[in-house]
KOLGU-4560 file (N, C-alpha, C; in nm, 3 decimals, padded with zeros to 5 digits):
<recs>
<n_xx: -04.565 n_yy: -00.127 n_zz: 03.539 ca_xx: -04.532 ca_yy: 00.028 ca_zz: 03.534 c_xx: -04.610 c_yy: 00.082 c_zz: 03.430 mol: A seq: 1 type: MET>
<n_xx: -04.629 n_yy: 00.198 n_zz: 03.417 ca_xx: -04.663 ca_yy: 00.288 ca_zz: 03.314 c_xx: -04.546 c_yy: 00.365 c_zz: 03.230 mol: A seq: 2 type: ILE>
<n_xx: -04.576 n_yy: 00.316 n_zz: 03.106 ca_xx: -04.486 ca_yy: 00.390 ca_zz: 03.000 c_xx: -04.507 c_yy: 00.532 c_zz: 03.004 mol: A seq: 3 type: SER>
<n_xx: -04.347 n_yy: 00.556 n_zz: 02.996 ca_xx: -04.356 ca_yy: 00.726 ca_zz: 03.033 c_xx: -04.274 c_yy: 00.780 c_zz: 02.872 mol: A seq: 4 type: SER>
<n_xx: -04.308 n_yy: 00.890 n_zz: 02.857 ca_xx: -04.230 ca_yy: 00.939 ca_zz: 02.732 c_xx: -04.071 c_yy: 00.973 c_zz: 02.744 mol: A seq: 5 type: PRO>
<n_xx: -04.066 n_yy: 00.966 n_zz: 02.900 ca_xx: -03.900 ca_yy: 01.001 ca_zz: 02.928 c_xx: -03.880 c_yy: 00.877 c_zz: 03.002 mol: A seq: 6 type: PHE>
<n_xx: -03.771 n_yy: 00.843 n_zz: 02.993 ca_xx: -03.703 ca_yy: 00.737 ca_zz: 03.095 c_xx: -03.673 c_yy: 00.805 c_zz: 03.261 mol: A seq: 7 type: SER>
<n_xx: -03.687 n_yy: 00.679 n_zz: 03.299 ca_xx: -03.677 ca_yy: 00.725 ca_zz: 03.487 c_xx: -03.568 c_yy: 00.793 c_zz: 03.507 mol: A seq: 8 type: ASP>
<n_xx: -03.449 n_yy: 00.769 n_zz: 03.450 ca_xx: -03.313 ca_yy: 00.819 ca_zz: 03.449 c_xx: -03.291 c_yy: 00.959 c_zz: 03.427 mol: A seq: 9 type: GLU>
<n_xx: -03.397 n_yy: 00.993 n_zz: 03.301 ca_xx: -03.380 ca_yy: 01.118 ca_zz: 03.278 c_xx: -03.462 c_yy: 01.230 c_zz: 03.380 mol: A seq: 10 type: GLN>
<n_xx: -03.595 n_yy: 01.129 n_zz: 03.411 ca_xx: -03.686 ca_yy: 01.246 ca_zz: 03.548 c_xx: -03.600 c_yy: 01.243 c_zz: 03.657 mol: A seq: 11 type: TYR>
<n_xx: -03.511 n_yy: 01.165 n_zz: 03.705 ca_xx: -03.434 ca_yy: 01.172 ca_zz: 03.820 c_xx: -03.323 c_yy: 01.295 c_zz: 03.780 mol: A seq: 12 type: LEU>
<n_xx: -03.230 n_yy: 01.285 n_zz: 03.691 ca_xx: -03.183 ca_yy: 01.407 ca_zz: 03.620 c_xx: -03.256 c_yy: 01.527 c_zz: 03.647 mol: A seq: 13 type: GLN>
<n_xx: -03.352 n_yy: 01.538 n_zz: 03.599 ca_xx: -03.464 ca_yy: 01.665 ca_zz: 03.592 c_xx: -03.463 c_yy: 01.700 c_zz: 03.748 mol: A seq: 14 type: ARG>
<n_xx: -03.495 n_yy: 01.611 n_zz: 03.819 ca_xx: -03.548 ca_yy: 01.679 ca_zz: 03.944 c_xx: -03.394 c_yy: 01.700 c_zz: 04.003 mol: A seq: 15 type: LEU>
<n_xx: -03.268 n_yy: 01.678 n_zz: 03.960 ca_xx: -03.174 ca_yy: 01.696 ca_zz: 04.023 c_xx: -03.138 c_yy: 01.833 c_zz: 03.984 mol: A seq: 16 type: LEU>
<n_xx: -03.145 n_yy: 01.855 n_zz: 03.840 ca_xx: -03.152 ca_yy: 01.989 ca_zz: 03.768 c_xx: -03.208 c_yy: 02.090 c_zz: 03.849 mol: A seq: 17 type: ILE>
<n_xx: -03.357 n_yy: 02.054 n_zz: 03.849 ca_xx: -03.455 ca_yy: 02.173 ca_zz: 03.919 c_xx: -03.372 c_yy: 02.200 c_zz: 04.064 mol: A seq: 18 type: ALA>
<n_xx: -03.327 n_yy: 02.095 n_zz: 04.162 ca_xx: -03.276 ca_yy: 02.136 ca_zz: 04.261 c_xx: -03.168 c_yy: 02.229 c_zz: 04.273 mol: A seq: 19 type: GLU>
<n_xx: -03.060 n_yy: 02.204 n_zz: 04.152 ca_xx: -02.974 ca_yy: 02.285 ca_zz: 04.170 c_xx: -03.000 c_yy: 02.413 c_zz: 04.109 mol: A seq: 20 type: LYS>
<n_xx: -03.098 n_yy: 02.419 n_zz: 04.012 ca_xx: -03.120 ca_yy: 02.542 ca_zz: 03.949 c_xx: -03.251 c_yy: 02.560 c_zz: 03.949 mol: A seq: 21 type: LYS>
<n_xx: -03.333 n_yy: 02.646 n_zz: 04.030 ca_xx: -03.464 ca_yy: 02.671 ca_zz: 04.072 c_xx: -03.507 c_yy: 02.719 c_zz: 03.928 mol: A seq: 22 type: PRO>
<n_xx: -03.631 n_yy: 02.689 n_zz: 03.862 ca_xx: -03.712 ca_yy: 02.752 ca_zz: 03.758 c_xx: -03.710 c_yy: 02.880 c_zz: 03.777 mol: A seq: 23 type: GLY>
<n_xx: -03.652 n_yy: 02.996 n_zz: 03.652 ca_xx: -03.693 ca_yy: 03.118 ca_zz: 03.670 c_xx: -03.823 c_yy: 03.150 c_zz: 03.583 mol: A seq: 24 type: GLU>
</recs>
């Protein structure tokens, strides 16, 4: 796997937040 600056968990949480609150 490629090393990412953020963990997969944070990435998934960000996606959920993005879906909940659309970027304005």
